[in-house]
Structures are given as C-alpha cells and as structure tokens.
PDB file of N, CA, C and O in Angstrom, chain B, residues numbered from 101:
ATOM      1  N   MET B 101     -68.195  61.486  39.117  1.00  0.00           N
ATOM      2  CA  MET B 101     -68.069  62.298  37.391  1.00  0.00           C
ATOM      3  C   MET B 101     -67.429  60.427  36.745  1.00  0.00           C
ATOM      4  O   MET B 101     -67.326  60.424  35.518  1.00  0.00           O
ATOM      5  N   GLY B 102     -67.185  59.533  37.175  1.00  0.00           N
ATOM      6  CA  GLY B 102     -66.947  58.352  36.610  1.00  0.00           C
ATOM      7  C   GLY B 102     -65.793  58.304  35.732  1.00  0.00           C
ATOM      8  O   GLY B 102     -65.556  57.234  35.170  1.00  0.00           O
ATOM      9  N   THR B 103     -65.021  59.331  35.525  1.00  0.00           N
ATOM     10  CA  THR B 103     -63.937  59.818  34.748  1.00  0.00           C
ATOM     11  C   THR B 103     -62.292  59.316  35.491  1.00  0.00           C
ATOM     12  O   THR B 103     -61.213  59.702  35.041  1.00  0.00           O
ATOM     13  N   SER B 104     -62.455  58.410  36.671  1.00  0.00           N
ATOM     14  CA  SER B 104     -61.207  58.499  37.401  1.00  0.00           C
ATOM     15  C   SER B 104     -60.631  57.335  37.165  1.00  0.00           C
ATOM     16  O   SER B 104     -61.130  56.210  37.206  1.00  0.00           O
ATOM     17  N   ALA B 105     -59.516  57.675  36.906  1.00  0.00           N
ATOM     18  CA  ALA B 105     -58.746  56.076  36.086  1.00  0.00           C
ATOM     19  C   ALA B 105     -57.621  55.832  37.392  1.00  0.00           C
ATOM     20  O   ALA B 105     -56.562  55.216  37.508  1.00  0.00           O
ATOM     21  N   SER B 106     -58.520  56.715  38.336  1.00  0.00           N
ATOM     22  CA  SER B 106     -57.609  56.126  39.444  1.00  0.00           C
ATOM     23  C   SER B 106     -58.672  55.946  40.872  1.00  0.00           C
ATOM     24  O   SER B 106     -59.528  56.810  41.060  1.00  0.00           O
ATOM     25  N   GLU B 107     -58.494  54.371  42.166  1.00  0.00           N
ATOM     26  CA  GLU B 107     -59.227  54.764  43.139  1.00  0.00           C
ATOM     27  C   GLU B 107     -58.822  55.970  43.715  1.00  0.00           C
ATOM     28  O   GLU B 107     -59.572  56.941  43.613  1.00  0.00           O
ATOM     29  N   ILE B 108     -57.528  56.086  44.429  1.00  0.00           N
ATOM     30  CA  ILE B 108     -57.589  57.121  45.203  1.00  0.00           C
ATOM     31  C   ILE B 108     -57.739  58.394  44.820  1.00  0.00           C
ATOM     32  O   ILE B 108     -58.529  59.129  45.413  1.00  0.00           O
ATOM     33  N   PHE B 109     -57.090  58.765  43.906  1.00  0.00           N
ATOM     34  CA  PHE B 109     -56.901  59.976  43.561  1.00  0.00           C
ATOM     35  C   PHE B 109     -57.921  60.130  42.154  1.00  0.00           C
ATOM     36  O   PHE B 109     -58.056  59.317  41.239  1.00  0.00           O
ATOM     37  N   ASP B 110     -58.458  61.230  42.303  1.00  0.00           N
ATOM     38  CA  ASP B 110     -59.604  62.109  40.667  1.00  0.00           C
ATOM     39  C   ASP B 110     -58.662  62.307  39.640  1.00  0.00           C
ATOM     40  O   ASP B 110     -58.092  63.397  39.675  1.00  0.00           O
ATOM     41  N   LEU B 111     -58.238  61.255  38.407  1.00  0.00           N
ATOM     42  CA  LEU B 111     -57.201  61.632  37.427  1.00  0.00           C
ATOM     43  C   LEU B 111     -58.377  61.290  36.788  1.00  0.00           C
ATOM     44  O   LEU B 111     -59.304  60.673  37.313  1.00  0.00           O
ATOM     45  N   ARG B 112     -58.326  61.763  35.457  1.00  0.00           N
ATOM     46  CA  ARG B 112     -58.853  61.513  34.098  1.00  0.00           C
ATOM     47  C   ARG B 112     -58.269  60.524  33.168  1.00  0.00           C
ATOM     48  O   ARG B 112     -57.046  60.394  33.209  1.00  0.00           O
ATOM     49  N   ASN B 113     -58.861  59.899  32.444  1.00  0.00           N
ATOM     50  CA  ASN B 113     -58.845  58.912  31.738  1.00  0.00           C
ATOM     51  C   ASN B 113     -57.305  59.058  30.666  1.00  0.00           C
ATOM     52  O   ASN B 113     -57.013  60.237  30.467  1.00  0.00           O
ATOM     53  N   PHE B 114     -56.586  58.290  30.162  1.00  0.00           N
ATOM     54  CA  PHE B 114     -55.780  58.452  29.528  1.00  0.00           C
ATOM     55  C   PHE B 114     -55.793  59.009  28.010  1.00  0.00           C
ATOM     56  O   PHE B 114     -54.705  58.954  27.437  1.00  0.00           O
ATOM     57  N   TYR B 115     -56.826  59.509  27.326  1.00  0.00           N
ATOM     58  CA  TYR B 115     -57.411  60.630  26.281  1.00  0.00           C
ATOM     59  C   TYR B 115     -57.149  61.574  26.993  1.00  0.00           C
ATOM     60  O   TYR B 115     -56.460  62.175  26.169  1.00  0.00           O
ATOM     61  N   PHE B 116     -57.134  62.226  27.890  1.00  0.00           N
ATOM     62  CA  PHE B 116     -57.187  63.686  28.733  1.00  0.00           C
ATOM     63  C   PHE B 116     -55.946  63.712  28.106  1.00  0.00           C
ATOM     64  O   PHE B 116     -55.681  64.386  27.110  1.00  0.00           O
ATOM     65  N   TYR B 117     -55.250  63.031  28.651  1.00  0.00           N
ATOM     66  CA  TYR B 117     -52.949  63.215  28.634  1.00  0.00           C
ATOM     67  C   TYR B 117     -52.586  63.248  27.385  1.00  0.00           C
ATOM     68  O   TYR B 117     -51.602  63.868  26.981  1.00  0.00           O
ATOM     69  N   GLN B 118     -53.989  62.036  26.105  1.00  0.00           N
ATOM     70  CA  GLN B 118     -53.385  61.684  24.825  1.00  0.00           C
ATOM     71  C   GLN B 118     -53.527  63.730  24.166  1.00  0.00           C
ATOM     72  O   GLN B 118     -52.706  64.396  23.535  1.00  0.00           O
ATOM     73  N   SER B 119     -54.478  63.987  24.532  1.00  0.00           N
ATOM     74  CA  SER B 119     -55.352  65.307  24.000  1.00  0.00           C
ATOM     75  C   SER B 119     -54.001  66.807  24.315  1.00  0.00           C
ATOM     76  O   SER B 119     -53.884  67.897  23.755  1.00  0.00           O
ATOM     77  N   GLY B 120     -53.240  66.185  25.387  1.00  0.00           N
ATOM     78  CA  GLY B 120     -52.304  67.384  25.364  1.00  0.00           C
ATOM     79  C   GLY B 120     -52.428  68.272  26.852  1.00  0.00           C
ATOM     80  O   GLY B 120     -51.740  69.281  27.007  1.00  0.00           O
ATOM     81  N   ASN B 121     -53.410  67.769  27.962  1.00  0.00           N
ATOM     82  CA  ASN B 121     -53.664  68.273  28.879  1.00  0.00           C
ATOM     83  C   ASN B 121     -52.971  68.084  29.622  1.00  0.00           C
ATOM     84  O   ASN B 121     -52.239  67.157  29.275  1.00  0.00           O
ATOM     85  N   SER B 122     -52.656  68.594  30.884  1.00  0.00           N
ATOM     86  CA  SER B 122     -51.577  68.532  32.028  1.00  0.00           C
ATOM     87  C   SER B 122     -52.946  68.682  33.152  1.00  0.00           C
ATOM     88  O   SER B 122     -53.955  69.346  32.911  1.00  0.00           O
ATOM     89  N   PHE B 123     -52.693  67.888  34.423  1.00  0.00           N
ATOM     90  CA  PHE B 123     -53.328  67.798  35.208  1.00  0.00           C
ATOM     91  C   PHE B 123     -52.908  67.712  36.636  1.00  0.00           C
ATOM     92  O   PHE B 123     -52.166  66.782  36.950  1.00  0.00           O
ATOM     93  N   THR B 124     -53.339  68.672  37.647  1.00  0.00           N
ATOM     94  CA  THR B 124     -52.929  68.888  38.748  1.00  0.00           C
ATOM     95  C   THR B 124     -53.814  68.476  39.959  1.00  0.00           C
ATOM     96  O   THR B 124     -54.917  68.920  39.644  1.00  0.00           O
ATOM     97  N   GLY B 125     -53.912  68.005  40.904  1.00  0.00           N
ATOM     98  CA  GLY B 125     -54.276  67.205  41.849  1.00  0.00           C
ATOM     99  C   GLY B 125     -54.086  67.569  43.572  1.00  0.00           C
ATOM    100  O   GLY B 125     -53.315  68.443  43.967  1.00  0.00           O
ATOM    101  N   SER B 126     -54.791  66.872  44.323  1.00  0.00           N
ATOM    102  CA  SER B 126     -54.235  67.223  45.299  1.00  0.00           C
ATOM    103  C   SER B 126     -54.953  66.036  46.569  1.00  0.00           C
ATOM    104  O   SER B 126     -56.178  65.989  46.455  1.00  0.00           O
ATOM    105  N   LEU B 127     -54.421  65.160  47.653  1.00  0.00           N
ATOM    106  CA  LEU B 127     -55.008  64.712  48.477  1.00  0.00           C
ATOM    107  C   LEU B 127     -54.641  64.809  49.679  1.00  0.00           C
ATOM    108  O   LEU B 127     -53.735  64.118  50.147  1.00  0.00           O
ATOM    109  N   GLY B 128     -55.500  65.949  50.544  1.00  0.00           N
ATOM    110  CA  GLY B 128     -55.071  66.489  51.582  1.00  0.00           C
ATOM    111  C   GLY B 128     -54.007  67.048  51.859  1.00  0.00           C
ATOM    112  O   GLY B 128     -54.517  68.167  51.805  1.00  0.00           O
ATOM    113  N   SER B 129     -52.977  67.261  52.107  1.00  0.00           N
ATOM    114  CA  SER B 129     -51.591  67.574  51.678  1.00  0.00           C
ATOM    115  C   SER B 129     -51.093  67.299  50.455  1.00  0.00           C
ATOM    116  O   SER B 129     -50.722  68.186  49.687  1.00  0.00           O
ATOM    117  N   PHE B 130     -51.053  66.123  50.204  1.00  0.00           N
ATOM    118  CA  PHE B 130     -50.165  65.285  49.212  1.00  0.00           C
ATOM    119  C   PHE B 130     -50.773  65.801  47.854  1.00  0.00           C
ATOM    120  O   PHE B 130     -51.883  65.559  47.379  1.00  0.00           O
ATOM    121  N   SER B 131     -49.687  66.625  47.325  1.00  0.00           N
ATOM    122  CA  SER B 131     -50.055  67.141  46.012  1.00  0.00           C
ATOM    123  C   SER B 131     -49.491  66.225  44.193  1.00  0.00           C
ATOM    124  O   SER B 131     -48.488  65.596  43.856  1.00  0.00           O
ATOM    125  N   TYR B 132     -50.373  66.506  43.702  1.00  0.00           N
ATOM    126  CA  TYR B 132     -49.522  65.806  42.113  1.00  0.00           C
ATOM    127  C   TYR B 132     -49.501  66.727  40.619  1.00  0.00           C
ATOM    128  O   TYR B 132     -50.023  67.838  40.526  1.00  0.00           O
ATOM    129  N   LYS B 133     -48.877  66.109  39.627  1.00  0.00           N
ATOM    130  CA  LYS B 133     -49.038  66.808  38.876  1.00  0.00           C
ATOM    131  C   LYS B 133     -48.638  66.024  37.835  1.00  0.00           C
ATOM    132  O   LYS B 133     -47.516  65.530  37.724  1.00  0.00           O
ATOM    133  N   ILE B 134     -49.906  65.858  36.764  1.00  0.00           N
ATOM    134  CA  ILE B 134     -49.242  64.588  35.597  1.00  0.00           C
ATOM    135  C   ILE B 134     -49.396  65.986  34.446  1.00  0.00           C
ATOM    136  O   ILE B 134     -50.262  66.860  34.460  1.00  0.00           O
ATOM    137  N   VAL B 135     -48.116  65.805  33.392  1.00  0.00           N
ATOM    138  CA  VAL B 135     -47.555  66.755  32.143  1.00  0.00           C
ATOM    139  C   VAL B 135     -47.408  65.637  31.177  1.00  0.00           C
ATOM    140  O   VAL B 135     -46.664  64.695  31.453  1.00  0.00           O
ATOM    141  N   PRO B 136     -48.403  65.706  29.504  1.00  0.00           N
ATOM    142  CA  PRO B 136     -47.528  64.578  29.121  1.00  0.00           C
ATOM    143  C   PRO B 136     -46.955  65.411  27.841  1.00  0.00           C
ATOM    144  O   PRO B 136     -47.469  66.346  27.227  1.00  0.00           O
ATOM    145  N   GLU B 137     -45.749  64.767  27.659  1.00  0.00           N
ATOM    146  CA  GLU B 137     -44.672  65.203  26.480  1.00  0.00           C
ATOM    147  C   GLU B 137     -44.614  64.234  25.518  1.00  0.00           C
ATOM    148  O   GLU B 137     -45.070  63.091  25.551  1.00  0.00           O
ATOM    149  N   SER B 138     -43.828  64.968  24.398  1.00  0.00           N
ATOM    150  CA  SER B 138     -43.527  63.921  23.184  1.00  0.00           C
ATOM    151  C   SER B 138     -44.044  62.610  23.680  1.00  0.00           C
ATOM    152  O   SER B 138     -45.241  62.341  23.781  1.00  0.00           O
ATOM    153  N   ASP B 139     -43.350  62.052  23.892  1.00  0.00           N
ATOM    154  CA  ASP B 139     -42.717  60.517  24.010  1.00  0.00           C
ATOM    155  C   ASP B 139     -42.940  60.177  25.426  1.00  0.00           C
ATOM    156  O   ASP B 139     -42.482  59.049  25.605  1.00  0.00           O
ATOM    157  N   LYS B 140     -43.622  60.829  26.901  1.00  0.00           N
ATOM    158  CA  LYS B 140     -43.615  60.162  28.073  1.00  0.00           C
ATOM    159  C   LYS B 140     -44.714  61.531  28.751  1.00  0.00           C
ATOM    160  O   LYS B 140     -44.998  62.707  28.522  1.00  0.00           O
ATOM    161  N   LEU B 141     -45.056  60.367  29.742  1.00  0.00           N
ATOM    162  CA  LEU B 141     -45.417  61.186  30.511  1.00  0.00           C
ATOM    163  C   LEU B 141     -44.685  61.453  31.934  1.00  0.00           C
ATOM    164  O   LEU B 141     -43.721  60.748  32.234  1.00  0.00           O
ATOM    165  N   LYS B 142     -45.158  62.511  32.845  1.00  0.00           N
ATOM    166  CA  LYS B 142     -44.116  63.721  33.455  1.00  0.00           C
ATOM    167  C   LYS B 142     -45.157  63.421  34.884  1.00  0.00           C
ATOM    168  O   LYS B 142     -46.262  63.963  34.871  1.00  0.00           O
ATOM    169  N   ALA B 143     -44.736  62.472  36.209  1.00  0.00           N
ATOM    170  CA  ALA B 143     -45.573  63.041  37.087  1.00  0.00           C
ATOM    171  C   ALA B 143     -44.521  63.319  38.228  1.00  0.00           C
ATOM    172  O   ALA B 143     -43.380  62.875  38.355  1.00  0.00           O
ATOM    173  N   MET B 144     -45.308  64.264  39.093  1.00  0.00           N
ATOM    174  CA  MET B 144     -44.530  65.043  40.044  1.00  0.00           C
ATOM    175  C   MET B 144     -44.823  64.565  41.427  1.00  0.00           C
ATOM    176  O   MET B 144     -44.901  63.337  41.438  1.00  0.00           O
ATOM    177  N   THR B 145     -44.958  64.954  42.263  1.00  0.00           N
ATOM    178  CA  THR B 145     -45.030  64.922  43.977  1.00  0.00           C
ATOM    179  C   THR B 145     -44.679  65.963  44.468  1.00  0.00           C
ATOM    180  O   THR B 145     -43.815  66.684  43.971  1.00  0.00           O
ATOM    181  N   TRP B 146     -45.450  66.263  45.785  1.00  0.00           N
ATOM    182  CA  TRP B 146     -45.041  67.559  46.473  1.00  0.00           C
ATOM    183  C   TRP B 146     -45.919  67.363  47.899  1.00  0.00           C
ATOM    184  O   TRP B 146     -46.978  66.741  47.973  1.00  0.00           O
ATOM    185  N   HIS B 147     -45.417  67.857  48.714  1.00  0.00           N
ATOM    186  CA  HIS B 147     -46.643  68.159  49.894  1.00  0.00           C
ATOM    187  C   HIS B 147     -46.955  69.742  50.139  1.00  0.00           C
ATOM    188  O   HIS B 147     -46.127  70.606  49.851  1.00  0.00           O
ATOM    189  N   GLY B 148     -48.294  70.049  50.726  1.00  0.00           N
ATOM    190  CA  GLY B 148     -47.890  71.929  50.745  1.00  0.00           C
ATOM    191  C   GLY B 148     -49.253  72.340  50.112  1.00  0.00           C
ATOM    192  O   GLY B 148     -50.023  71.490  49.664  1.00  0.00           O
ATOM    193  N   MET B 149     -49.463  73.377  50.097  1.00  0.00           N
ATOM    194  CA  MET B 149     -50.251  74.484  49.719  1.00  0.00           C
ATOM    195  C   MET B 149     -49.864  74.865  48.202  1.00  0.00           C
ATOM    196  O   MET B 149     -50.685  74.903  47.285  1.00  0.00           O
ATOM    197  N   LEU B 150     -48.328  75.173  48.061  1.00  0.00           N
ATOM    198  CA  LEU B 150     -48.162  75.988  46.753  1.00  0.00           C
ATOM    199  C   LEU B 150     -48.322  75.435  45.684  1.00  0.00           C
ATOM    200  O   LEU B 150     -48.221  74.209  45.737  1.00  0.00           O
ATOM    201  N   CYS B 151     -48.589  75.976  44.477  1.00  0.00           N
ATOM    202  CA  CYS B 151     -48.669  75.611  43.440  1.00  0.00           C
ATOM    203  C   CYS B 151     -47.302  74.843  42.450  1.00  0.00           C
ATOM    204  O   CYS B 151     -46.105  74.892  42.733  1.00  0.00           O
ATOM    205  N   SER B 152     -47.894  74.201  41.328  1.00  0.00           N
ATOM    206  CA  SER B 152     -46.863  72.876  41.286  1.00  0.00           C
ATOM    207  C   SER B 152     -44.896  74.011  40.935  1.00  0.00           C
ATOM    208  O   SER B 152     -43.724  73.692  41.139  1.00  0.00           O
ATOM    209  N   GLU B 153     -45.577  75.322  40.350  1.00  0.00           N
ATOM    210  CA  GLU B 153     -44.460  76.458  39.620  1.00  0.00           C
ATOM    211  C   GLU B 153     -43.543  76.564  41.215  1.00  0.00           C
ATOM    212  O   GLU B 153     -42.342  76.386  41.420  1.00  0.00           O
ATOM    213  N   LEU B 154     -44.614  76.908  42.142  1.00  0.00           N
ATOM    214  CA  LEU B 154     -43.581  77.428  43.338  1.00  0.00           C
ATOM    215  C   LEU B 154     -43.273  76.340  44.341  1.00  0.00           C
ATOM    216  O   LEU B 154     -42.602  76.848  45.239  1.00  0.00           O
ATOM    217  N   ALA B 155     -43.472  75.123  44.553  1.00  0.00           N
ATOM    218  CA  ALA B 155     -43.096  74.089  45.093  1.00  0.00           C
ATOM    219  C   ALA B 155     -42.232  73.491  45.239  1.00  0.00           C
ATOM    220  O   ALA B 155     -41.854  73.408  44.071  1.00  0.00           O
ATOM    221  N   GLU B 156     -41.483  72.903  45.844  1.00  0.00           N
ATOM    222  CA  GLU B 156     -40.579  72.203  45.891  1.00  0.00           C
ATOM    223  C   GLU B 156     -40.648  70.253  45.390  1.00  0.00           C
ATOM    224  O   GLU B 156     -40.333  69.379  46.197  1.00  0.00           O
ATOM    225  N   MET B 157     -40.884  70.100  44.664  1.00  0.00           N
ATOM    226  CA  MET B 157     -41.118  68.790  43.991  1.00  0.00           C
ATOM    227  C   MET B 157     -40.144  68.013  44.689  1.00  0.00           C
ATOM    228  O   MET B 157     -38.974  68.394  44.709  1.00  0.00           O
ATOM    229  N   GLU B 158     -40.589  66.707  45.404  1.00  0.00           N
ATOM    230  CA  GLU B 158     -40.379  65.829  46.115  1.00  0.00           C
ATOM    231  C   GLU B 158     -40.008  64.529  45.313  1.00  0.00           C
ATOM    232  O   GLU B 158     -38.990  63.853  45.456  1.00  0.00           O
ATOM    233  N   HIS B 159     -40.788  64.373  44.656  1.00  0.00           N
ATOM    234  CA  HIS B 159     -40.807  62.832  43.374  1.00  0.00           C
ATOM    235  C   HIS B 159     -40.821  63.321  42.143  1.00  0.00           C
ATOM    236  O   HIS B 159     -41.545  64.265  41.826  1.00  0.00           O
ATOM    237  N   GLU B 160     -40.104  62.785  41.421  1.00  0.00           N
ATOM    238  CA  GLU B 160     -40.875  63.141  39.851  1.00  0.00           C
ATOM    239  C   GLU B 160     -40.380  61.533  39.245  1.00  0.00           C
ATOM    240  O   GLU B 160     -39.467  60.889  39.762  1.00  0.00           O
ATOM    241  N   LYS B 161     -41.015  61.166  38.312  1.00  0.00           N
ATOM    242  CA  LYS B 161     -41.061  59.990  37.501  1.00  0.00           C
ATOM    243  C   LYS B 161     -41.309  59.991  36.291  1.00  0.00           C
ATOM    244  O   LYS B 161     -42.312  60.658  36.034  1.00  0.00           O
ATOM    245  N   GLU B 162     -40.779  59.483  35.340  1.00  0.00           N
ATOM    246  CA  GLU B 162     -41.109  59.780  34.022  1.00  0.00           C
ATOM    247  C   GLU B 162     -41.882  58.465  33.323  1.00  0.00           C
ATOM    248  O   GLU B 162     -41.544  57.498  34.005  1.00  0.00           O
ATOM    249  N   PHE B 163     -42.597  58.112  32.466  1.00  0.00           N
ATOM    250  CA  PHE B 163     -43.013  57.093  32.281  1.00  0.00           C
ATOM    251  C   PHE B 163     -43.446  57.028  30.769  1.00  0.00           C
ATOM    252  O   PHE B 163     -43.827  58.036  30.173  1.00  0.00           O
ATOM    253  N   PRO B 164     -43.363  55.724  30.154  1.00  0.00           N
ATOM    254  CA  PRO B 164     -44.105  55.854  28.663  1.00  0.00           C
ATOM    255  C   PRO B 164     -45.493  56.511  28.092  1.00  0.00           C
ATOM    256  O   PRO B 164     -46.555  55.894  28.176  1.00  0.00           O
ATOM    257  N   PHE B 165     -45.406  57.688  27.559  1.00  0.00           N
ATOM    258  CA  PHE B 165     -46.529  57.862  26.445  1.00  0.00           C
ATOM    259  C   PHE B 165     -47.609  56.729  25.918  1.00  0.00           C
ATOM    260  O   PHE B 165     -48.123  56.915  24.815  1.00  0.00           O
ATOM    261  N   THR B 166     -47.882  55.826  26.511  1.00  0.00           N
ATOM    262  CA  THR B 166     -48.974  54.317  26.165  1.00  0.00           C
ATOM    263  C   THR B 166     -49.424  54.121  27.681  1.00  0.00           C
ATOM    264  O   THR B 166     -48.886  54.335  28.768  1.00  0.00           O
ATOM    265  N   GLN B 167     -50.818  53.551  27.208  1.00  0.00           N
ATOM    266  CA  GLN B 167     -51.673  53.317  27.925  1.00  0.00           C
ATOM    267  C   GLN B 167     -51.112  52.496  29.551  1.00  0.00           C
ATOM    268  O   GLN B 167     -51.222  52.735  30.753  1.00  0.00           O
ATOM    269  N   GLU B 168     -50.522  51.504  28.731  1.00  0.00           N
ATOM    270  CA  GLU B 168     -49.648  50.732  29.809  1.00  0.00           C
ATOM    271  C   GLU B 168     -48.342  51.323  30.783  1.00  0.00           C
ATOM    272  O   GLU B 168     -47.714  50.665  31.613  1.00  0.00           O
ATOM    273  N   GLY B 169     -48.128  52.834  30.398  1.00  0.00           N
ATOM    274  CA  GLY B 169     -47.098  53.365  31.033  1.00  0.00           C
ATOM    275  C   GLY B 169     -47.989  54.364  31.965  1.00  0.00           C
ATOM    276  O   GLY B 169     -47.605  54.897  33.006  1.00  0.00           O
ATOM    277  N   PHE B 170     -49.667  54.535  31.157  1.00  0.00           N
ATOM    278  CA  PHE B 170     -50.336  55.280  32.036  1.00  0.00           C
ATOM    279  C   PHE B 170     -50.988  54.568  33.905  1.00  0.00           C
ATOM    280  O   PHE B 170     -51.379  54.853  35.037  1.00  0.00           O
ATOM    281  N   ASP B 171     -50.621  53.407  32.834  1.00  0.00           N
ATOM    282  CA  ASP B 171     -51.175  52.912  34.067  1.00  0.00           C
ATOM    283  C   ASP B 171     -50.217  53.066  34.897  1.00  0.00           C
ATOM    284  O   ASP B 171     -50.165  54.028  35.663  1.00  0.00           O
ATOM    285  N   GLU B 172     -49.102  51.881  34.834  1.00  0.00           N
ATOM    286  CA  GLU B 172     -47.874  52.708  35.834  1.00  0.00           C
ATOM    287  C   GLU B 172     -47.616  53.397  36.162  1.00  0.00           C
ATOM    288  O   GLU B 172     -46.763  53.382  37.050  1.00  0.00           O
ATOM    289  N   MET B 173     -48.143  54.503  35.709  1.00  0.00           N
ATOM    290  CA  MET B 173     -47.853  56.019  36.587  1.00  0.00           C
ATOM    291  C   MET B 173     -48.882  56.103  37.864  1.00  0.00           C
ATOM    292  O   MET B 173     -48.589  56.338  39.036  1.00  0.00           O
ATOM    293  N   ILE B 174     -50.202  55.835  37.280  1.00  0.00           N
ATOM    294  CA  ILE B 174     -51.368  55.912  38.457  1.00  0.00           C
ATOM    295  C   ILE B 174     -50.635  54.879  39.647  1.00  0.00           C
ATOM    296  O   ILE B 174     -50.585  55.175  40.841  1.00  0.00           O
ATOM    297  N   LYS B 175     -50.143  53.748  39.117  1.00  0.00           N
ATOM    298  CA  LYS B 175     -49.366  52.615  40.962  1.00  0.00           C
ATOM    299  C   LYS B 175     -48.161  53.139  41.239  1.00  0.00           C
ATOM    300  O   LYS B 175     -47.553  52.718  42.223  1.00  0.00           O
ATOM    301  N   TRP B 176     -47.491  54.355  40.255  1.00  0.00           N
ATOM    302  CA  TRP B 176     -46.819  54.624  41.082  1.00  0.00           C
ATOM    303  C   TRP B 176     -47.315  55.601  42.267  1.00  0.00           C
ATOM    304  O   TRP B 176     -46.933  55.562  43.437  1.00  0.00           O
ATOM    305  N   LEU B 177     -48.108  56.350  41.786  1.00  0.00           N
ATOM    306  CA  LEU B 177     -48.875  57.624  42.094  1.00  0.00           C
ATOM    307  C   LEU B 177     -49.255  56.898  43.563  1.00  0.00           C
ATOM    308  O   LEU B 177     -48.841  57.049  44.713  1.00  0.00           O
ATOM    309  N   GLU B 178     -49.979  56.273  43.105  1.00  0.00           N
ATOM    310  CA  GLU B 178     -50.859  55.417  44.492  1.00  0.00           C
ATOM    311  C   GLU B 178     -49.988  55.175  45.730  1.00  0.00           C
ATOM    312  O   GLU B 178     -50.150  55.642  46.857  1.00  0.00           O
ATOM    313  N   ASP B 179     -48.865  54.207  45.210  1.00  0.00           N
ATOM    314  CA  ASP B 179     -48.248  54.014  45.897  1.00  0.00           C
ATOM    315  C   ASP B 179     -47.128  54.534  46.377  1.00  0.00           C
ATOM    316  O   ASP B 179     -46.297  53.847  46.970  1.00  0.00           O
ATOM    317  N   THR B 180     -46.992  55.849  46.159  1.00  0.00           N
ATOM    318  CA  THR B 180     -45.834  56.994  46.635  1.00  0.00           C
ATOM    319  C   THR B 180     -46.940  57.563  47.567  1.00  0.00           C
ATOM    320  O   THR B 180     -46.295  57.853  48.575  1.00  0.00           O
ATOM    321  N   TYR B 181     -48.167  57.870  47.793  1.00  0.00           N
ATOM    322  CA  TYR B 181     -49.216  58.572  48.577  1.00  0.00           C
ATOM    323  C   TYR B 181     -48.826  57.360  49.613  1.00  0.00           C
ATOM    324  O   TYR B 181     -48.098  57.644  50.564  1.00  0.00           O
ATOM    325  N   LYS B 182     -49.237  56.180  49.468  1.00  0.00           N
ATOM    326  CA  LYS B 182     -49.657  55.182  50.591  1.00  0.00           C
ATOM    327  C   LYS B 182     -48.352  55.251  51.684  1.00  0.00           C
ATOM    328  O   LYS B 182     -48.394  55.212  52.914  1.00  0.00           O
ATOM    329  N   SER B 183     -47.266  55.359  50.846  1.00  0.00           N
ATOM    330  CA  SER B 183     -46.158  54.773  51.339  1.00  0.00           C
ATOM    331  C   SER B 183     -45.785  56.065  52.548  1.00  0.00           C
ATOM    332  O   SER B 183     -45.343  55.949  53.691  1.00  0.00           O
ATOM    333  N   GLU B 184     -46.139  57.210  51.818  1.00  0.00           N
ATOM    334  CA  GLU B 184     -45.986  58.484  52.473  1.00  0.00           C
ATOM    335  C   GLU B 184     -46.989  58.618  53.679  1.00  0.00           C
ATOM    336  O   GLU B 184     -46.714  59.399  54.590  1.00  0.00           O
ATOM    337  N   ASN B 185     -48.332  57.753  53.707  1.00  0.00           N
ATOM    338  CA  ASN B 185     -49.226  58.148  55.153  1.00  0.00           C
ATOM    339  C   ASN B 185     -49.318  56.965  55.912  1.00  0.00           C
ATOM    340  O   ASN B 185     -50.029  56.931  56.916  1.00  0.00           O
ATOM    341  N   ASN B 186     -48.583  55.866  55.480  1.00  0.00           N
ATOM    342  CA  ASN B 186     -48.511  54.828  56.058  1.00  0.00           C
ATOM    343  C   ASN B 186     -47.546  55.255  56.840  1.00  0.00           C
ATOM    344  O   ASN B 186     -48.246  55.688  57.755  1.00  0.00           O
ATOM    345  N   SER B 187     -46.312  55.488  57.215  1.00  0.00           N
ATOM    346  CA  SER B 187     -44.971  55.706  57.794  1.00  0.00           C
ATOM    347  C   SER B 187     -44.839  56.581  59.404  1.00  0.00           C
ATOM    348  O   SER B 187     -43.734  56.777  59.911  1.00  0.00           O
TER     349      SER B 187
END
C-alpha cells in the first residue's frame, strides 16, 4: 500500500491520526492500538486475540501530538515488539 510509517507494523502516516482516526493492528500475538487525543498520541500494547476494549493492556505510553512525537511512538512500538520477541 505504501502508506506505512513503520518497517515492522502496517501503520498509517501522521496525517491519518491528525484527522482524528484511531488505529488497531497486530503482528502475530502482539497487538497495538494508537489513539489520537487533543494534545497527545496514546499507544497501547497487549498480547492475544481479544479486542482492545476487552484485553488487559500490558504497555501504555503517551507521546506529543507532533510529527516528532509520532516518530518517537513508532520507535517505542518497534522496540517494545522486538524486546518481547527476542527474549
């Protein structure tokens, strides 16, 4: 599709989130959700097949709602995925 902002995850570009859209995805059993809020981006991760509303979040982190914060969030998601899959 060519719109992914990550080399690991099928994420959308920053404009997608600026437009107020949330995004949920997974890679294997690693699931994630990105939620734009008024002044921040919130990223959450969990394992398993449950939807985000039913799952117990394992990691949550907030980032500034800027392109730099978005880039930092992608790095955090990728690092979290790598650390849990290399241990």
